[in-house]
C-alpha positions as CSV (number, residue, x, y, z in Angstrom):
1,X,95.6,117.0,99.4
2,X,98.6,115.0,100.9
3,X,99.0,112.8,104.0
4,X,102.7,112.9,104.8
5,X,104.4,110.1,106.9
6,X,108.2,109.7,107.7
7,X,109.0,107.4,104.5
8,X,105.9,107.9,102.2
9,X,103.0,110.3,101.2
10,X,99.6,109.5,100.3
11,X,98.2,111.9,97.6
12,X,94.5,111.7,96.8
13,X,94.1,110.4,93.2
14,X,92.7,112.5,90.6
15,X,90.9,111.4,87.4
16,X,93.9,111.6,85.2
17,X,95.7,108.9,87.8
18,X,92.7,106.3,87.2
19,X,94.9,104.2,84.4
20,X,98.0,104.6,86.7
21,X,96.1,102.8,89.5
22,X,94.8,100.1,87.3
23,X,98.1,99.3,85.7
24,X,99.8,99.2,89.0
25,X,97.0,96.8,90.2
26,X,97.1,94.5,87.0
27,X,100.3,94.7,85.5
28,X,102.7,95.0,88.3
29,X,104.9,92.0,89.4
30,X,102.9,91.9,92.5
31,X,99.5,91.2,90.9
32,X,100.4,87.3,91.2
33,X,99.7,88.0,95.0
34,X,95.9,89.1,94.1
35,X,95.1,87.4,90.9
36,X,95.3,84.1,88.9
37,X,93.3,82.0,86.4
38,X,90.5,81.4,89.1
39,X,90.4,84.9,90.3
40,X,91.4,87.0,87.1
41,X,92.3,90.6,87.3
42,X,89.3,92.9,86.4
43,X,89.0,94.6,83.0
44,X,89.6,98.5,83.0
45,X,85.9,98.7,82.5
46,X,85.0,96.5,85.3
47,X,87.4,98.1,87.8
48,X,85.9,101.3,86.9
49,X,84.9,103.1,90.3
50,X,82.4,106.0,90.7
51,X,84.1,109.3,90.0
52,X,84.0,110.4,93.6
53,X,87.0,108.0,94.2
54,X,89.1,110.4,91.7
55,X,88.4,113.9,92.9
56,X,92.1,114.6,94.3
57,X,90.3,115.5,97.6
58,X,89.0,113.5,100.7
59,X,85.8,112.0,100.2
60,X,83.3,110.8,102.7
61,X,82.2,107.6,100.7
62,X,85.8,106.7,99.8
63,X,89.0,107.6,97.8
64,X,91.9,106.3,95.9
65,X,95.3,107.5,97.2
66,X,98.7,107.2,95.5
67,X,101.6,106.1,97.6
68,X,104.7,108.2,96.9
69,X,108.3,107.8,97.9
70,X,111.0,110.2,96.7
71,X,108.7,111.5,94.0
72,X,107.9,108.1,92.7
73,X,104.6,106.7,92.9
74,X,105.2,103.2,94.4
75,X,101.7,102.0,94.8
76,X,97.9,102.6,95.6
77,X,95.4,102.4,98.2
78,X,91.8,103.1,98.6
79,X,89.3,103.7,101.5
80,X,85.7,102.9,101.2
81,X,83.2,103.9,104.1
82,X,80.1,102.2,104.8
83,X,76.7,103.2,106.6
84,X,75.0,99.7,107.3
85,X,74.3,98.7,111.0
86,X,77.8,99.6,111.8
87,X,80.0,102.4,110.3
88,X,83.1,100.9,109.1
89,X,85.8,101.5,106.5
90,X,87.2,98.8,104.1
91,X,90.9,99.3,103.0
92,X,92.8,98.0,100.0
93,X,96.7,98.5,99.1
94,X,99.1,97.4,96.6
95,X,102.2,98.1,95.3
96,X,103.9,98.3,92.0
97,X,106.9,95.9,92.6
98,X,108.3,93.6,95.3
99,X,111.0,96.2,95.8
100,X,108.6,98.2,98.1
101,X,107.2,95.2,100.1
102,X,108.6,94.0,103.4
103,X,110.1,97.5,104.3
104,X,107.1,98.9,106.6
105,X,105.9,101.0,103.8
106,X,102.5,99.4,103.7
107,X,102.1,99.6,107.4
108,X,103.0,103.2,107.3
109,X,100.6,104.0,104.6
110,X,97.8,101.9,106.3
111,X,98.6,103.9,109.5
112,X,98.2,107.1,107.7
113,X,94.9,106.5,106.1
114,X,93.6,104.9,109.1
115,X,94.4,107.8,111.3
116,X,93.0,110.2,108.6
117,X,89.6,108.4,108.2
118,X,89.1,108.0,112.0
119,X,89.9,111.8,112.5
120,X,88.0,113.0,109.5
121,X,84.8,110.8,109.6
122,X,84.7,109.5,113.0
123,X,85.0,105.8,111.9
124,X,86.6,103.3,114.6
125,X,86.2,100.1,112.6
126,X,88.4,99.0,109.7
127,X,88.3,95.8,107.6
128,X,90.5,94.3,105.0
129,X,89.7,91.3,102.8
130,X,92.7,89.9,101.0
131,X,93.2,86.6,99.2
132,X,93.9,83.8,101.6
133,X,97.2,83.0,99.3
134,X,98.5,86.5,99.9
135,X,100.3,85.7,103.2
136,X,102.7,88.4,103.1
137,X,100.0,90.8,103.1
138,X,98.1,89.1,105.9
139,X,101.1,89.3,108.1
140,X,101.7,93.1,107.4
141,X,98.1,93.8,107.9
142,X,98.4,91.8,111.3
143,X,101.3,93.9,112.2
144,X,98.9,97.1,112.1
145,X,96.6,95.1,114.6
146,X,94.1,93.6,112.3
147,X,92.6,90.5,113.5
148,X,90.6,87.6,111.7
149,X,86.8,88.0,112.2
150,X,83.8,85.6,111.1
151,X,82.0,86.2,107.7
152,X,78.7,86.3,109.4
153,X,79.6,89.9,111.3
154,X,79.6,91.4,107.5
155,X,76.1,90.2,106.9
156,X,75.0,92.1,110.0
157,X,77.1,95.2,109.3
158,X,76.5,95.8,105.5
159,X,73.4,97.1,104.1
160,X,71.3,94.1,102.3
161,X,72.2,95.7,98.8
162,X,75.9,96.1,99.7
163,X,76.1,92.9,101.2
164,X,74.9,91.3,98.1
165,X,77.5,92.9,96.0
166,X,80.7,92.9,98.4
167,X,79.7,90.4,101.0
168,X,81.7,87.4,99.7
169,X,84.7,89.5,98.9
170,X,86.7,89.5,95.7
171,X,87.8,85.7,96.3
172,X,84.6,84.2,97.5
173,X,83.7,83.1,101.1
174,X,86.4,80.3,101.1
175,X,89.3,82.2,99.8
176,X,89.0,85.6,101.4
177,X,90.4,86.4,104.7
178,X,88.3,88.8,106.8
179,X,90.5,91.0,108.8
180,X,89.3,93.9,111.3
181,X,91.0,96.6,113.5
182,X,88.9,98.3,115.9
183,X,90.1,101.5,117.5
184,X,89.1,102.3,121.0
185,X,86.6,105.1,121.1
186,X,87.5,107.8,123.4
C-alpha cells in the first residue's frame, strides 16, 4: 500500500526493507542529529522491531514506511499506536541525507501519516520525542502543529508496562523533547 502526496510517497515497509531502514537510521549523514557517544546508535539486533512493523500493509499496532521521491528511497518513518489511558500514536522520521531536509518533505510525510492514522484508526493525539539537540527537526515538527508538553502526561497515558520501556524516551528525561499534536474531534 502507498500513501501519495505532492512531492513524496510513503510505502509500507516489508521484511526485505528492514536493513534499508536500519542503514538510513545509523549510517546516514543525518545520524549525527540522533546519536553521539552518550546516545549511541542501536545495534541491528537492538533495533529489531516486531514483525508487524514490516508487513508491507497497514497495521493497527504500527508500521515502518519508506519515504520515496522520484523512485528513490530518501528516508523512513514509523508510527506506533498505544492504548493506555489515552489512545495516541507516536511518530518518528529520518532522512538518509541532509539533501532532503529543509524542503518540506518531512512535513509532508508527517501530514500524510497523521491523516492516515487519524482516518484509519480514529486516533486524534500524536506525539514525537526527538533529542533536544535536534533543533532542525523540532522546528519542522512545530511547523506541523506539534507543541511541547510535560513528561508527567506520558506517565498517565502509557500503560505501566509501556511507560517502563518507553517513558523516558530515547534520550532520557532531560534530553528528550516531548511534542504533541491533538487533532480536533468532529
